N, CA, C, O and the ligand as a Tripos MOL2 file, in Angstrom:
@<TRIPOS>MOLECULE
protein
  201   199    51     0     0
PROTEIN
NO_CHARGES

@<TRIPOS>ATOM
      1 N         -22.4470    0.0230    7.8790 N.3       1 MET1
      2 CA        -20.9930   -0.1440    7.7500 C.3       1 MET1
      3 C         -20.4830    0.7080    6.5870 C.2       1 MET1
      4 O         -21.0220    0.6850    5.4810 O.2       1 MET1
      5 N         -19.4510    1.4400    6.8770 N.am      2 ARG2
      6 CA        -18.8500    2.2230    5.8070 C.3       2 ARG2
      7 C         -17.7470    1.4200    5.1390 C.2       2 ARG2
      8 O         -17.0330    0.6450    5.7760 O.2       2 ARG2
      9 N         -17.6340    1.6270    3.8540 N.am      3 ASP3
     10 CA        -16.6450    0.9000    3.0880 C.3       3 ASP3
     11 C         -15.6110    1.8850    2.5640 C.2       3 ASP3
     12 O         -15.5690    2.2000    1.3750 O.2       3 ASP3
     13 N         -14.7900    2.3560    3.4690 N.am      4 LYS4
     14 CA        -13.8230    3.3750    3.0860 C.3       4 LYS4
     15 C         -12.5740    2.7320    2.4930 C.2       4 LYS4
     16 O         -11.9900    1.8100    3.0630 O.2       4 LYS4
     17 N         -12.1910    3.2390    1.3490 N.am      5 ILE5
     18 CA        -10.9990    2.7180    0.6990 C.3       5 ILE5
     19 C          -9.8410    3.6850    0.9260 C.2       5 ILE5
     20 O          -9.9510    4.8820    0.6640 O.2       5 ILE5
     21 N          -8.7450    3.1470    1.4140 N.am      6 GLU6
     22 CA         -7.5820    3.9600    1.6960 C.3       6 GLU6
     23 C          -6.4480    3.5750    0.7670 C.2       6 GLU6
     24 O          -6.1970    2.3940    0.5250 O.2       6 GLU6
     25 N          -5.7730    4.5770    0.2540 N.am      7 ALA7
     26 CA         -4.5820    4.3110   -0.5400 C.3       7 ALA7
     27 C          -3.3790    4.2810    0.3900 C.2       7 ALA7
     28 O          -3.1220    5.2340    1.1260 O.2       7 ALA7
     29 N          -2.6540    3.1860    0.3460 N.am      8 VAL8
     30 CA         -1.4480    3.0880    1.1510 C.3       8 VAL8
     31 C          -0.2740    2.7590    0.2400 C.2       8 VAL8
     32 O          -0.4410    2.1620   -0.8240 O.2       8 VAL8
     33 N           0.8990    3.1530    0.6700 N.am      9 GLU9
     34 CA          2.0840    2.8580   -0.1070 C.3       9 GLU9
     35 C           2.7790    1.6550    0.5040 C.2       9 GLU9
     36 O           3.2000    1.6780    1.6610 O.2       9 GLU9
     37 N           2.8890    0.6160   -0.2870 N.am     10 ALA10
     38 CA          3.6040   -0.5720    0.1610 C.3      10 ALA10
     39 C           5.0290   -0.5010   -0.3680 C.2      10 ALA10
     40 O           5.2730   -0.0960   -1.5050 O.2      10 ALA10
     41 N           5.9530   -0.9020    0.4810 N.am     11 VAL11
     42 CA          7.3560   -0.8610    0.0750 C.3      11 VAL11
     43 C           8.0040   -2.2140    0.3360 C.2      11 VAL11
     44 O           7.7200   -2.8720    1.3370 O.2      11 VAL11
     45 N           8.8670   -2.6130   -0.5700 N.am     12 CYS12
     46 CA          9.6080   -3.8550   -0.3760 C.3      12 CYS12
     47 C          10.7620   -3.5930    0.5790 C.2      12 CYS12
     48 O          11.5640   -2.6900    0.3400 O.2      12 CYS12
     49 N          10.8620   -4.3680    1.6610 N.am     13 PRO13
     50 CA         11.9420   -4.1470    2.6110 C.3      13 PRO13
     51 C          13.3210   -4.5130    2.0620 C.2      13 PRO13
     52 O          14.3470   -4.1340    2.6270 O.2      13 PRO13
     53 N          13.3290   -5.2400    0.9750 N.am     14 LYS14
     54 CA         14.6190   -5.6540    0.3970 C.3      14 LYS14
     55 C          15.1460   -4.6580   -0.6300 C.2      14 LYS14
     56 O          16.2510   -4.1340   -0.4930 O.2      14 LYS14
     57 N          14.3400   -4.4040   -1.6590 N.am     15 CYS15
     58 CA         14.8360   -3.5800   -2.7560 C.3      15 CYS15
     59 C          14.2690   -2.1670   -2.7410 C.2      15 CYS15
     60 O          14.7230   -1.3000   -3.4870 O.2      15 CYS15
     61 N          13.2730   -1.9390   -1.8850 N.am     16 GLY16
     62 CA         12.7540   -0.5810   -1.7410 C.3      16 GLY16
     63 C          11.7480   -0.1750   -2.8040 C.2      16 GLY16
     64 O          11.3580    0.9900   -2.8690 O.2      16 GLY16
     65 N          11.3290   -1.1000   -3.6260 N.am     17 GLN17
     66 CA         10.3170   -0.8040   -4.6360 C.3      17 GLN17
     67 C           8.9800   -0.4960   -3.9630 C.2      17 GLN17
     68 O           8.5650   -1.1830   -3.0290 O.2      17 GLN17
     69 N           8.3210    0.5410   -4.4490 N.am     18 THR18
     70 CA          7.0530    0.9130   -3.8370 C.3      18 THR18
     71 C           5.9030    0.7160   -4.8090 C.2      18 THR18
     72 O           6.0740    0.6990   -6.0280 O.2      18 THR18
     73 N           4.7280    0.5690   -4.2190 N.am     19 LEU19
     74 CA          3.5280    0.2910   -5.0000 C.3      19 LEU19
     75 C           2.3430    0.8340   -4.2180 C.2      19 LEU19
     76 O           2.2830    0.7030   -2.9950 O.2      19 LEU19
     77 N           1.4040    1.4410   -4.9260 N.am     20 LEU20
     78 CA          0.1960    1.9050   -4.2510 C.3      20 LEU20
     79 C          -0.8170    0.7710   -4.1760 C.2      20 LEU20
     80 O          -1.0730    0.0810   -5.1620 O.2      20 LEU20
     81 N          -1.3840    0.5940   -2.9990 N.am     21 VAL21
     82 CA         -2.4060   -0.4290   -2.8030 C.3      21 VAL21
     83 C          -3.6340    0.2300   -2.2030 C.2      21 VAL21
     84 O          -3.5270    1.1710   -1.4170 O.2      21 VAL21
     85 N          -4.7730   -0.2620   -2.5710 N.am     22 TYR22
     86 CA         -6.0150    0.2700   -2.0400 C.3      22 TYR22
     87 C          -6.6400   -0.7280   -1.0860 C.2      22 TYR22
     88 O          -7.1110   -1.7940   -1.4840 O.2      22 TYR22
     89 N          -6.6310   -0.3560    0.1790 N.am     23 LEU23
     90 CA         -7.1820   -1.2210    1.2250 C.3      23 LEU23
     91 C          -8.5870   -0.7780    1.5620 C.2      23 LEU23
     92 O          -8.8740    0.4150    1.4720 O.2      23 LEU23
     93 N          -9.4640   -1.6610    1.9390 N.am     24 PRO24
     94 CA         -9.2530   -3.1060    2.0730 C.3      24 PRO24
     95 C          -9.5850   -3.8900    0.8080 C.2      24 PRO24
     96 O          -9.7110   -5.1150    0.8300 O.2      24 PRO24
     97 N          -9.7210   -3.1620   -0.2830 N.am     25 LYS25
     98 CA        -10.1000   -3.8220   -1.5290 C.3      25 LYS25
     99 C          -9.0000   -4.7540   -2.0440 C.2      25 LYS25
    100 O          -9.2670   -5.8450   -2.5470 O.2      25 LYS25
    101 N          -7.7720   -4.2930   -1.9030 N.am     26 GLU26
    102 CA         -6.6490   -5.0970   -2.3780 C.3      26 GLU26
    103 C          -5.8040   -5.5680   -1.1980 C.2      26 GLU26
    104 O          -5.8860   -5.0160   -0.1010 O.2      26 GLU26
    105 N          -5.0150   -6.5670   -1.4330 N.am     27 GLU27
    106 CA         -4.1130   -7.0520   -0.3980 C.3      27 GLU27
    107 C          -2.7280   -6.4700   -0.6210 C.2      27 GLU27
    108 O          -2.3760   -6.0420   -1.7200 O.2      27 GLU27
    109 N          -1.9580   -6.4680    0.4530 N.am     28 ILE28
    110 CA         -0.5640   -6.0500    0.3130 C.3      28 ILE28
    111 C           0.1560   -7.1040   -0.5260 C.2      28 ILE28
    112 O           0.1900   -8.2810   -0.1660 O.2      28 ILE28
    113 N           0.7230   -6.6750   -1.6310 N.am     29 PRO29
    114 CA          1.3160   -7.6570   -2.5490 C.3      29 PRO29
    115 C           2.7110   -8.0960   -2.1180 C.2      29 PRO29
    116 O           3.3070   -7.5460   -1.1920 O.2      29 PRO29
    117 N           3.1960   -9.0860   -2.8100 N.am     30 LYS30
    118 CA          4.5940   -9.4670   -2.6650 C.3      30 LYS30
    119 C           5.3910   -8.7440   -3.7350 C.2      30 LYS30
    120 O           4.8770   -8.4350   -4.8100 O.2      30 LYS30
    121 N           6.6390   -8.4810   -3.4300 N.am     31 CYS31
    122 CA          7.5140   -7.8610   -4.4120 C.3      31 CYS31
    123 C           7.7370   -8.8400   -5.5520 C.2      31 CYS31
    124 O           8.0410  -10.0130   -5.3350 O.2      31 CYS31
    125 N           7.5820   -8.3370   -6.7750 N.am     32 SER32
    126 CA          7.7200   -9.2220   -7.9310 C.3      32 SER32
    127 C           9.1720   -9.6470   -8.1520 C.2      32 SER32
    128 O           9.4380  -10.6840   -8.7610 O.2      32 SER32
    129 N          10.1050   -8.8410   -7.6530 N.am     33 LYS33
    130 CA         11.5200   -9.1970   -7.8240 C.3      33 LYS33
    131 C          12.0080  -10.1470   -6.7420 C.2      33 LYS33
    132 O          12.6340  -11.1690   -7.0220 O.2      33 LYS33
    133 N          11.7050   -9.7840   -5.4930 N.am     34 CYS34
    134 CA         12.2950  -10.5000   -4.3620 C.3      34 CYS34
    135 C          11.3830  -11.5920   -3.8160 C.2      34 CYS34
    136 O          11.8340  -12.4640   -3.0740 O.2      34 CYS34
    137 N          10.0970  -11.5480   -4.1790 N.am     35 ASN35
    138 CA          9.1160  -12.5040   -3.6690 C.3      35 ASN35
    139 C           9.0150  -12.4720   -2.1480 C.2      35 ASN35
    140 O           8.8440  -13.5030   -1.4990 O.2      35 ASN35
    141 N           9.1250  -11.2690   -1.5970 N.am     36 VAL36
    142 CA          8.9050  -11.1000   -0.1650 C.3      36 VAL36
    143 C           7.6750  -10.2110    0.0410 C.2      36 VAL36
    144 O           7.3360   -9.3890   -0.8110 O.2      36 VAL36
    145 N           7.0260  -10.3910    1.1710 N.am     37 GLN37
    146 CA          5.8470   -9.6010    1.4910 C.3      37 GLN37
    147 C           6.2380   -8.1380    1.6750 C.2      37 GLN37
    148 O           7.1520   -7.8240    2.4360 O.2      37 GLN37
    149 N           5.5460   -7.2530    0.9790 N.am     38 MET38
    150 CA          5.8060   -5.8220    1.1300 C.3      38 MET38
    151 C           5.1570   -5.3180    2.4140 C.2      38 MET38
    152 O           4.2520   -5.9480    2.9610 O.2      38 MET38
    153 N           5.6370   -4.1750    2.8790 N.am     39 VAL39
    154 CA          5.0970   -3.6000    4.1080 C.3      39 VAL39
    155 C           4.5170   -2.2180    3.8080 C.2      39 VAL39
    156 O           4.9070   -1.5570    2.8460 O.2      39 VAL39
    157 N           3.5960   -1.8080    4.6410 N.am     40 ILE40
    158 CA          2.9760   -0.5000    4.4460 C.3      40 ILE40
    159 C           3.9420    0.5990    4.8630 C.2      40 ILE40
    160 O           4.4580    0.6040    5.9810 O.2      40 ILE40
    161 N           4.1720    1.5160    3.9560 N.am     41 LYS41
    162 CA          5.1250    2.5830    4.2290 C.3      41 LYS41
    163 C           4.4490    3.7470    4.9410 C.2      41 LYS41
    164 O           4.9200    4.2010    5.9830 O.2      41 LYS41
    165 N           3.3710    4.2170    4.3900 N.am     42 GLU42
    166 CA          2.6750    5.3290    5.0210 C.3      42 GLU42
    167 C           1.2270    5.3600    4.5520 C.2      42 GLU42
    168 O           0.8810    4.8520    3.4860 O.2      42 GLU42
    169 N           0.4240    5.9530    5.3570 N.am     43 LEU43
    170 CA         -0.9640    6.1310    4.9630 C.3      43 LEU43
    171 C          -1.1130    7.4540    4.2440 C.2      43 LEU43
    172 O          -0.6470    8.4960    4.7050 O.2      43 LEU43
    173 N          -1.7640    7.3860    3.1190 N.am     44 LEU44
    174 CA         -1.9890    8.5900    2.3560 C.3      44 LEU44
    175 C          -3.4130    9.0770    2.5890 C.2      44 LEU44
    176 O          -4.3870    8.3390    2.4390 O.2      44 LEU44
    177 N          -3.4890   10.3170    2.9530 N.am     45 ASP45
    178 CA         -4.7990   10.8750    3.2400 C.3      45 ASP45
    179 C          -5.3880   11.4820    1.9740 C.2      45 ASP45
    180 O          -4.9100   12.4930    1.4600 O.2      45 ASP45
    181 N          -6.4330   10.8360    1.4940 N.am     46 GLU46
    182 CA         -7.0550   11.3310    0.2660 C.3      46 GLU46
    183 C          -8.1480   12.3500    0.5560 C.2      46 GLU46
    184 O          -8.7330   12.9210   -0.3640 O.2      46 GLU46
    185 N          -8.4170   12.5720    1.8160 N.am     47 GLY47
    186 CA         -9.4690   13.4980    2.1740 C.3      47 GLY47
    187 C          -8.9850   14.9240    2.3610 C.2      47 GLY47
    188 O          -9.6910   15.7500    2.9390 O.2      47 GLY47
    189 N          -7.7960   15.2170    1.8810 N.am     48 LYS48
    190 CA         -7.2660   16.5730    2.0380 C.3      48 LYS48
    191 C          -8.0090   17.5600    1.1770 C.2      48 LYS48
    192 O          -8.3700   17.2650    0.0370 O.2      48 LYS48
    193 N          -8.2310   18.7100    1.7180 N.am     49 SER49
    194 CA         -8.8610   19.7600    0.9350 C.3      49 SER49
    195 C          -7.8990   20.9250    0.8390 C.2      49 SER49
    196 O          -7.3170   21.3470    1.8380 O.2      49 SER49
    197 N          -7.7360   21.4360   -0.3490 N.am     50 TYR50
    198 CA         -6.7960   22.5220   -0.5580 C.3      50 TYR50
    199 C          -7.4950   23.8630   -0.5230 C.2      50 TYR50
    200 O          -6.8510   24.9000   -0.6830 O.2      50 TYR50
    201 ZN         11.9110   -6.2960   -3.6810 Zn       51 ZN51
@<TRIPOS>BOND
     1     1     2 1
     2     2     3 1
     3     3     4 2
     4     3     5 am
     5     5     6 1
     6     6     7 1
     7     7     8 2
     8     7     9 am
     9     9    10 1
    10    10    11 1
    11    11    12 2
    12    11    13 am
    13    13    14 1
    14    14    15 1
    15    15    16 2
    16    15    17 am
    17    17    18 1
    18    18    19 1
    19    19    20 2
    20    19    21 am
    21    21    22 1
    22    22    23 1
    23    23    24 2
    24    23    25 am
    25    25    26 1
    26    26    27 1
    27    27    28 2
    28    27    29 am
    29    29    30 1
    30    30    31 1
    31    31    32 2
    32    31    33 am
    33    33    34 1
    34    34    35 1
    35    35    36 2
    36    35    37 am
    37    37    38 1
    38    38    39 1
    39    39    40 2
    40    39    41 am
    41    41    42 1
    42    42    43 1
    43    43    44 2
    44    43    45 am
    45    45    46 1
    46    46    47 1
    47    47    48 2
    48    47    49 am
    49    49    50 1
    50    50    51 1
    51    51    52 2
    52    51    53 am
    53    53    54 1
    54    54    55 1
    55    55    56 2
    56    55    57 am
    57    57    58 1
    58    58    59 1
    59    59    60 2
    60    59    61 am
    61    61    62 1
    62    62    63 1
    63    63    64 2
    64    63    65 am
    65    65    66 1
    66    66    67 1
    67    67    68 2
    68    67    69 am
    69    69    70 1
    70    70    71 1
    71    71    72 2
    72    71    73 am
    73    73    74 1
    74    74    75 1
    75    75    76 2
    76    75    77 am
    77    77    78 1
    78    78    79 1
    79    79    80 2
    80    79    81 am
    81    81    82 1
    82    82    83 1
    83    83    84 2
    84    83    85 am
    85    85    86 1
    86    86    87 1
    87    87    88 2
    88    87    89 am
    89    89    90 1
    90    90    91 1
    91    91    92 2
    92    91    93 am
    93    93    94 1
    94    94    95 1
    95    95    96 2
    96    95    97 am
    97    97    98 1
    98    98    99 1
    99    99   100 2
   100    99   101 am
   101   101   102 1
   102   102   103 1
   103   103   104 2
   104   103   105 am
   105   105   106 1
   106   106   107 1
   107   107   108 2
   108   107   109 am
   109   109   110 1
   110   110   111 1
   111   111   112 2
   112   111   113 am
   113   113   114 1
   114   114   115 1
   115   115   116 2
   116   115   117 am
   117   117   118 1
   118   118   119 1
   119   119   120 2
   120   119   121 am
   121   121   122 1
   122   122   123 1
   123   123   124 2
   124   123   125 am
   125   125   126 1
   126   126   127 1
   127   127   128 2
   128   127   129 am
   129   129   130 1
   130   130   131 1
   131   131   132 2
   132   131   133 am
   133   133   134 1
   134   134   135 1
   135   135   136 2
   136   135   137 am
   137   137   138 1
   138   138   139 1
   139   139   140 2
   140   139   141 am
   141   141   142 1
   142   142   143 1
   143   143   144 2
   144   143   145 am
   145   145   146 1
   146   146   147 1
   147   147   148 2
   148   147   149 am
   149   149   150 1
   150   150   151 1
   151   151   152 2
   152   151   153 am
   153   153   154 1
   154   154   155 1
   155   155   156 2
   156   155   157 am
   157   157   158 1
   158   158   159 1
   159   159   160 2
   160   159   161 am
   161   161   162 1
   162   162   163 1
   163   163   164 2
   164   163   165 am
   165   165   166 1
   166   166   167 1
   167   167   168 2
   168   167   169 am
   169   169   170 1
   170   170   171 1
   171   171   172 2
   172   171   173 am
   173   173   174 1
   174   174   175 1
   175   175   176 2
   176   175   177 am
   177   177   178 1
   178   178   179 1
   179   179   180 2
   180   179   181 am
   181   181   182 1
   182   182   183 1
   183   183   184 2
   184   183   185 am
   185   185   186 1
   186   186   187 1
   187   187   188 2
   188   187   189 am
   189   189   190 1
   190   190   191 1
   191   191   192 2
   192   191   193 am
   193   193   194 1
   194   194   195 1
   195   195   196 2
   196   195   197 am
   197   197   198 1
   198   198   199 1
   199   199   200 2
@<TRIPOS>SUBSTRUCTURE
     1 MET1         2 RESIDUE 1 A MET
     2 ARG2         6 RESIDUE 1 A ARG
     3 ASP3        10 RESIDUE 1 A ASP
     4 LYS4        14 RESIDUE 1 A LYS
     5 ILE5        18 RESIDUE 1 A ILE
     6 GLU6        22 RESIDUE 1 A GLU
     7 ALA7        26 RESIDUE 1 A ALA
     8 VAL8        30 RESIDUE 1 A VAL
     9 GLU9        34 RESIDUE 1 A GLU
    10 ALA10       38 RESIDUE 1 A ALA
    11 VAL11       42 RESIDUE 1 A VAL
    12 CYS12       46 RESIDUE 1 A CYS
    13 PRO13       50 RESIDUE 1 A PRO
    14 LYS14       54 RESIDUE 1 A LYS
    15 CYS15       58 RESIDUE 1 A CYS
    16 GLY16       62 RESIDUE 1 A GLY
    17 GLN17       66 RESIDUE 1 A GLN
    18 THR18       70 RESIDUE 1 A THR
    19 LEU19       74 RESIDUE 1 A LEU
    20 LEU20       78 RESIDUE 1 A LEU
    21 VAL21       82 RESIDUE 1 A VAL
    22 TYR22       86 RESIDUE 1 A TYR
    23 LEU23       90 RESIDUE 1 A LEU
    24 PRO24       94 RESIDUE 1 A PRO
    25 LYS25       98 RESIDUE 1 A LYS
    26 GLU26      102 RESIDUE 1 A GLU
    27 GLU27      106 RESIDUE 1 A GLU
    28 ILE28      110 RESIDUE 1 A ILE
    29 PRO29      114 RESIDUE 1 A PRO
    30 LYS30      118 RESIDUE 1 A LYS
    31 CYS31      122 RESIDUE 1 A CYS
    32 SER32      126 RESIDUE 1 A SER
    33 LYS33      130 RESIDUE 1 A LYS
    34 CYS34      134 RESIDUE 1 A CYS
    35 ASN35      138 RESIDUE 1 A ASN
    36 VAL36      142 RESIDUE 1 A VAL
    37 GLN37      146 RESIDUE 1 A GLN
    38 MET38      150 RESIDUE 1 A MET
    39 VAL39      154 RESIDUE 1 A VAL
    40 ILE40      158 RESIDUE 1 A ILE
    41 LYS41      162 RESIDUE 1 A LYS
    42 GLU42      166 RESIDUE 1 A GLU
    43 LEU43      170 RESIDUE 1 A LEU
    44 LEU44      174 RESIDUE 1 A LEU
    45 ASP45      178 RESIDUE 1 A ASP
    46 GLU46      182 RESIDUE 1 A GLU
    47 GLY47      186 RESIDUE 1 A GLY
    48 LYS48      190 RESIDUE 1 A LYS
    49 SER49      194 RESIDUE 1 A SER
    50 TYR50      198 RESIDUE 1 A TYR
    51 ZN51       201 GROUP 0 **** ****
């Protein structure tokens, strides 16, 4: 089993605050201001090579 960690951007649907989360190590947090569950905005590909 591979344990790949992905960085995703979570965004609050209410106030738009964003936060980087590392899945599956971390959970999608709640917004500290609004106390609502944040949603995943986009997947960030860390495997890019320049
Ligand atoms: Zn919020």
